[in-house]
C-alpha positions in Angstrom: -10.1 -22.8 25.7 -7.1 -20.5 24.3 -3.8 -21.4 25.4 -2.2 -18.0 27.2 0.8 -16.7 25.5 0.9 -13.8 27.6 2.6 -15.1 30.8 5.7 -14.7 30.4 8.2 -11.3 31.1 7.8 -8.4 28.9 10.8 -6.8 27.7 11.6 -3.0 28.7 14.0 -3.0 26.1 13.8 -4.5 22.2 14.9 -8.5 22.7 17.7 -9.8 21.0 16.8 -12.2 18.1 17.9 -15.0 20.5 15.9 -13.8 23.2 12.8 -13.7 20.9 13.7 -17.4 19.2 14.3 -18.8 22.6 11.4 -17.6 24.1 9.5 -19.3 21.1 11.3 -22.3 21.5 10.8 -22.9 25.6 6.7 -22.0 25.1 5.8 -25.8 24.9 2.6 -25.3 23.1 4.1 -23.8 19.5 4.7 -26.2 17.1 5.0 -25.6 13.4 7.1 -25.5 10.0 9.1 -23.1 8.1 9.5 -23.6 4.2 11.9 -20.7 2.8 12.5 -20.7 -0.6 15.3 -18.6 -2.4 17.2 -16.8 0.3 18.8 -20.3 2.1 16.8 -21.1 5.5 17.6 -17.9 7.4 14.7 -18.1 9.7 14.4 -21.1 11.0 18.4 -20.8 11.7 17.2 -18.2 14.3 15.8 -20.7 16.2 17.9 -23.6 15.7 20.7 -21.6 16.8 18.7 -20.1 19.9 18.4 -23.8 21.3 15.3 -26.0 22.5 13.9 -26.1 18.9 13.0 -29.5 19.1 10.1 -28.4 21.2 9.0 -25.9 18.0 10.4 -27.0 14.9 8.6 -30.0 13.1 10.2 -29.5 9.7 12.5 -27.2 8.1 12.5 -27.4 4.2 13.9 -25.6 1.3 12.5 -26.5 -1.9 14.8 -24.7 -4.2 14.4 -27.2 -7.5 11.5 -25.6 -9.3 10.6 -29.2 -10.4 10.6 -30.2 -6.8 8.9 -26.9 -5.6 6.2 -27.6 -8.6 5.7 -31.1 -7.3 5.0 -30.0 -3.8 3.1 -26.9 -4.1 1.6 -27.0 -8.0 2.6 -24.7 -10.9 1.4 -21.3 -11.3 -0.4 -20.2 -14.1 2.1 -17.3 -14.9 5.1 -19.5 -14.1 6.7 -17.1 -11.6 7.9 -18.7 -8.3 8.1 -14.8 -5.7 4.2 -14.1 -6.0 1.9 -14.0 -3.6 0.2 -16.9 -4.7 2.8 -19.2 -4.4 3.2 -18.0 -0.7 -0.1 -18.8 -0.2 0.0 -22.4 -1.5 2.8 -22.8 0.6 1.3 -22.3 3.5 -1.9 -24.3 2.5 0.2 -27.1 1.9 2.4 -26.9 5.0 -0.7 -26.7 7.5 -2.8 -29.4 6.0 0.3 -31.4 6.1 0.5 -30.4 9.9 -3.0 -31.4 10.4 -2.8 -34.6 8.9 0.3 -36.0 10.4 -0.3 -34.8 14.0 -3.1 -35.9 15.7 -5.0 -33.6 18.5 -5.7 -36.6 20.1 -1.8 -36.8 20.8 -1.4 -33.2 20.8 -4.4 -31.1 22.2 -2.7 -27.9 23.4 -0.5 -27.5 20.2 -0.7 -24.7 18.6 0.4 -25.2 15.1 1.8 -22.9 12.8 3.3 -22.8 9.4 6.0 -19.9 8.3 7.0 -19.6 4.8 8.8 -17.4 2.2 9.5 -17.1 -1.2 12.5 -14.6 -2.4 14.5 -13.8 -5.0 17.6 -11.7 -3.8 19.8 -9.6 -5.6 21.1 -10.7 -9.2 24.8 -11.0 -10.0 24.3 -7.8 -12.0 23.5 -5.9 -8.9 20.5 -4.4 -11.4 17.6 -6.0 -9.8 17.9 -5.9 -5.8 15.2 -8.3 -5.2 11.9 -8.5 -3.6 10.0 -11.4 -1.7 6.6 -12.3 0.2 7.0 -13.5 3.6 4.2 -14.7 5.8 2.7 -17.1 8.7 -0.3 -18.6 9.2 -0.9 -19.9 13.1 -3.1 -21.1 16.0 -3.1 -18.6 19.4 -6.4 -21.4 20.3 -5.8 -25.1 19.9 -9.5 -25.3 19.3 -10.2 -22.8 16.7 -10.3 -24.8 13.4 -9.9 -21.3 11.8 -5.9 -19.7 11.4 -4.9 -16.5 11.7 -2.6 -15.4 9.1 0.2 -12.3 8.3 1.7 -11.6 4.8 3.2 -9.1 3.6 5.8 -8.2 0.7 9.1 -7.0 0.8 11.6 -5.6 -1.2 15.5 -5.7 -0.4 17.7 -2.3 -0.4 21.0 -4.0 0.2 23.4 -4.7 -2.3 24.9 -7.9 -1.2 23.1 -11.1 -1.3 24.4 -12.4 1.9 23.3 -9.1 3.6 19.7 -9.6 2.5 19.7 -13.1 3.4 20.4 -11.7 7.0 17.8 -9.4 7.0 15.3 -11.9 6.1 16.2 -13.9 8.8 15.6 -11.0 11.2 12.0 -10.3 9.4 11.1 -13.5 9.7 12.3 -13.9 13.4 10.5 -10.4 14.4 7.3 -11.9 12.1 6.5 -15.1 14.3 7.6 -13.7 17.6 5.4 -10.9 17.0 2.4 -13.1 15.3 2.8 -15.0 19.1 3.2 -12.0 21.4 1.7 -9.3 19.7 -1.3 -10.2 18.0 -3.7 -8.0 20.2 -1.6 -5.0 19.2 -1.2 -5.0 15.6 0.0 -1.4 14.8 3.0 -2.5 17.5 3.2 -5.6 15.9 4.1 -4.1 12.7 6.6 -1.4 14.3 8.3 -4.5 15.8 9.0 -6.1 12.3 11.7 -3.9 12.3 13.7 -4.9 15.5 17.5 -5.0 14.4 16.6 -3.5 11.4 17.3 -0.4 9.6 14.7 1.3 7.0 17.8 1.4 4.4 17.8 -2.5 4.6 14.4 -3.4 3.8 11.4 -1.7 2.4 7.8 -3.7 3.2 5.1 -2.4 0.8 2.1 -4.6 1.4 0.6 -6.2 4.3 -2.4 -8.2 5.3 -3.8 -9.6 8.1 -6.6 -12.5 8.4 -8.2 -14.3 10.4 -10.5 -14.6 14.3 -8.0 -12.6 16.1 -7.5 -9.9 13.4 -11.5 -9.7 12.4 -11.6 -6.4 13.6 -8.5 -5.1 11.9 -8.7 -3.1 8.6 -6.2 -3.6 6.3 -6.3 -0.5 4.8 -5.5 1.3 8.0 -2.5 -1.4 8.9 -1.2 -0.3 5.3 -1.8 3.5 6.2 0.4 2.7 9.5 3.6 1.7 6.9 3.5 4.9 4.9 3.5 6.9 8.5 6.3 4.5 9.8 9.0 5.5 7.0 8.4 1.6 5.8 7.4 2.6 2.6 6.8 5.4 0.3 3.4 4.4 -0.6 0.7 1.7 -0.6 -2.4 0.6 -2.8 -5.8 -0.6 -2.9 -8.0 -1.7 -5.1 -11.7 -1.1 -5.8 -12.8 -3.8 -3.6 -10.9 -2.4 -1.0 -8.5 -4.5 0.2 -4.7 -3.9 0.1 -2.8 -4.7 -3.5 0.8 -4.8 -4.5 1.2 -1.4 -6.6 4.0 -3.4 -8.6 1.1 -5.8 -9.7 -1.1 -3.1 -10.6 1.5 -0.6 -12.4 3.9 -3.1 -13.8 4.4 -2.0 -17.8 1.0 -0.4 -17.8 0.0 3.8 -18.9 -0.5 5.4 -15.8 -2.7 8.1 -15.4 -3.0 10.3 -11.6 -5.0 12.3 -10.1 -4.1 14.0 -6.8 -6.6 15.5 -4.2 -7.7 15.5 -1.0 -11.1 13.6 -2.2 -12.8 14.9 1.0 -15.2 13.8 0.0 -15.1 13.2 -4.0 -17.4 15.6 -5.9 -18.6 15.7 -9.2 -15.5 18.0 -10.3 -12.9 15.2 -9.4 -14.8 12.7 -11.7 -14.9 14.9 -14.4 -11.6 15.8 -14.2 -10.9 11.8 -14.3 -13.5 11.3 -17.0 -12.3 14.2 -19.7 -8.5 13.9 -18.9 -8.9 9.9 -19.5 -10.7 10.4 -22.9 -8.1 12.6 -23.8 -5.0 10.3 -22.3 -6.2 7.3 -24.4 -6.1 9.0 -27.2 -2.5 9.6 -27.0 -0.1 8.1 -29.1 1.7 4.9 -27.2 -1.5 5.1 -24.8 -3.1 1.3 -25.0 -6.2 1.5 -23.3 -6.5 -2.0 -22.5 -3.1 -1.2 -20.5 -3.9 2.1 -18.7 -4.2 2.3 -15.1 -5.9 5.2 -13.2 -4.9 6.1 -9.9 -6.3 8.6 -7.4 -3.3 9.6 -4.9 -4.1 11.0 -1.6 -0.9 12.7 0.0 0.3 11.6 3.7 0.8 15.5 3.9 -2.8 16.2 2.8 -3.8 13.7 5.1 -1.7 15.7 7.8 -3.5 18.9 6.4 -5.7 19.4 10.0 -2.7 18.2 12.2 -2.5 14.6 13.0 -4.0 12.2 10.9 -7.5 11.5 11.3 -8.3 7.7 10.1 -11.8 7.5 10.3 -11.5 10.3 8.1 -8.7 8.8 6.1 -11.1 5.2 5.5 -14.1 7.8 5.0 -12.2 9.2 1.5 -10.8 5.5 1.0 -14.6 3.9 0.9 -16.0 6.7 -1.0 -13.1 6.1 -3.7 -13.0 2.8 -4.0 -17.2 2.1 -3.9 -16.7 4.2 -7.3 -14.3 1.5 -8.7 -11.2 3.4 -8.2 -8.0 2.1 -7.3 -6.4 4.4 -4.5 -2.7 5.2 -3.8 -1.8 7.0 -0.6 1.9 8.1 -0.6 4.8 10.0 0.5 5.5 12.1 -2.7 4.8 16.2 -1.5 6.3 17.0 -4.9 4.9 15.6 -8.4 8.2 14.5 -9.7 8.7 11.8 -6.6 5.3 10.2 -7.6 6.8 10.3 -11.1 9.9 8.4 -10.3 8.1 5.8 -7.9 5.7 5.3 -11.2 9.2 5.0 -13.0 9.9 1.8 -11.2 7.3 -0.3 -12.8 6.5 1.5 -16.4 8.4 3.2 -19.1 5.1 4.1 -21.1 3.2 7.4 -21.1 2.1 8.9 -18.1 -0.4 11.3 -17.1 -1.1 13.6 -14.3 -4.6 15.6 -14.2 -4.8 18.6 -11.8 -6.7 21.5 -11.4 -4.7 25.4 -11.9 -3.8 25.9 -8.3 -1.6 22.8 -8.5 0.3 23.2 -11.5 0.9 26.9 -10.0 2.5 24.9 -7.1 4.6 23.1 -9.8 6.5 26.1 -10.3 7.1 27.2 -7.3 10.7 27.0 -6.3 10.4 26.9 -2.2 9.8 23.2 -2.7 12.9 22.2 -4.5 15.0 24.0 -2.2 16.4 20.6 -0.9 18.0 19.7 -4.5 21.2 20.7 -5.4 19.7 21.5 -8.9 17.0 23.3 -7.6 13.9 23.4 -10.0 15.6 22.8 -12.8 16.6 19.4 -11.5 12.9 18.6 -10.5 11.4 19.2 -13.8 14.4 17.2 -15.5 12.9 14.1 -13.2 9.2 15.1 -13.9 9.5 16.2 -17.5 12.4 13.8 -18.9 9.8 10.8 -18.6 7.1 10.2 -21.4 4.7 12.6 -19.5 1.7 14.8 -20.2 0.0 17.5 -17.7 -4.2 17.4 -18.2 -4.8 20.7 -16.8 -8.8 21.7 -15.6 -10.0 25.3 -15.6 -10.4 27.3 -12.7 -13.1 29.8 -12.2 -13.1 32.8 -9.8 -15.8 34.6 -7.8 -16.2 36.9 -11.4 -16.8 34.0 -13.5 -13.3 34.7 -15.1 -11.4 31.2 -16.0 -8.2 30.3 -15.6 -6.5 27.9 -18.1 -2.9 27.2 -19.1 -3.2 30.3 -21.6 -3.2 32.6 -18.8 -2.2 31.3 -15.5 0.4 33.2 -13.8 3.5 32.0 -12.3 6.0 33.6 -10.7 8.1 35.7 -13.1 11.1 34.1 -12.8 9.4 30.8 -13.5 7.8 32.4 -16.8 10.1 31.2 -19.1 10.7 28.0 -17.8 6.3 27.7 -17.9 6.7 28.8 -21.7 9.2 25.8 -22.5 7.2 23.1 -21.1 3.6 24.3 -22.2 5.0 25.0 -26.0 6.2 21.7 -26.5 3.3 20.2 -25.1 3.7 19.2 -22.1 0.5 21.1 -20.7 -2.4 20.9 -21.8 -6.1 22.3 -21.5 -8.9 19.9 -20.6 -11.5 22.1 -22.6 -14.5 19.6 -22.8 -15.2 20.2 -19.1 -18.5 20.6 -17.4 -19.1 24.4 -16.9 -21.9 24.4 -14.6 -19.8 22.4 -11.4 -16.6 24.9 -11.8 -17.9 26.4 -8.5 -17.8 22.9 -6.5 -15.2 22.7 -3.9 -15.0 20.0 -1.7 -13.9 22.4 1.1 -17.1 23.9 1.0 -19.3 20.5 0.4 -17.6 19.1 3.8 -18.3 22.7 5.9 -22.4 22.2 4.5 -21.9 18.2 5.5 -20.5 19.3 9.3 -22.7 22.1 10.0 -25.8 20.1 8.7 -26.5 22.7 5.8 -28.6 21.6 2.7 -27.7 21.5 -1.0 -24.3 19.5 -0.6 -25.7 16.1 -2.1 -26.0 18.0 -5.7 -22.2 18.6 -5.8 -21.4 14.7 -5.5 -21.2 12.1 -7.8 -24.3 9.5 -7.8 -25.0 7.6 -5.3 -22.1 9.5 -2.8 -24.5 11.5 -0.7 -26.5 8.1 0.1 -23.5 6.3 1.2 -22.1 9.1 3.2 -25.4 9.3 5.2 -26.0 5.8 5.3 -22.4 5.1 6.5 -22.6 8.8 8.5 -19.2 9.3 7.2 -17.2 12.7 7.4 -19.1 13.6 10.7 -22.5 13.6 8.8 -25.5 13.0 11.3 -28.9 12.2 9.6 -32.3 10.5 10.5 -32.9 9.1 7.0 -32.9 5.5 6.2 -31.2 4.7 3.0 -32.1 1.3 1.9 -29.3 -0.9 0.7 -30.7 -1.0 -2.9 -30.7 2.4 -3.3 -27.0 2.4 -3.1 
């Protein structure tokens, strides 16, 4: 039988940290352990201070010494300690101990939990601000054998170790409170993580929910909430459809990025990717084994039709992931911000593959009015890096091609464009498929929504079958697709 956690008084205003901790402490059923490494025992301290902690805290520990930590949780293959793998080992170990040391005969109604974090705060040189993994594994039903879990990755923004420690304690308290009292409203739970915190203090760039109470939660949609809520500027999905930490994917890699609506992904998108990739890996300083391709969708693109349609977002993400691609959802309307973001993780060569219209937009001054240095400041940030643009041609209704040689930019931008063009920063994709230049996502989407024929041939192999089988983008069909055909 599930133990009710909903009977307590709800709060009209944001409850204080003490109130949150006390509410947990006074619930006679919630009982668990705290294991915190790297930033003091800042979370458990909130519960000790609130009072009544003896009914909540089974154990609090901090294995700071690496040898002790390894003896308790095992040695990581990569020798690192601030990793997701380390966090999961901590949660596994502590829950196993709870189950072994506290019998259900004696504690039939206890809701066990383990909270853990492994964190590196700012270094003495203040060069690296620090980051960490935080998580909780817990029950809301004493009879349920499978545990629920929430894990997240954070980046500190403050420049003082003590402040970072305090911030971590607040976040941890919010997480534990939300896990028990807002688990049935995960979107609200996500927002409440920032109670008593400012977005200038901390960034959450990855979050995952699992377990029986979250079986209907799609972690990609939760990641989208992180960007929508301003908690981070970008989130990433791996080809398997799961959230992945951008730093882990991009670290010290050559990066080739393609921005688009991918609504849906067409033969043109894939041709642009394949041809630009072939050119990119032939460049000096580019190691194919250390190259990462990223398909990027901006938040402004997702809002193109008004409010973000979450189903539409999921349709795009599913298609790209099904084709084996890594997807980035970002809040970077301007390309230079995207390049700055990548530069946090790598100093290796980067490439941007784009169509003619995208390049023309880059040379539009209206996007840079908020910068004191205007377009020159933006271009300094964009092309100062080891970056090259691979331009896919555009064909108009008369069959005329636009390439880097004849595209038109504003007269004031003409000399600036020539400078970058003739310094090799913009190169044409020449080995393109001329038979598909008239394919546009918007036309495909229109055909799908209006039930017209012929759109299937505009998409990569297998994509039309997936759209029909899963009724993506409002596709309605009576055709049955056998799973083996996908």
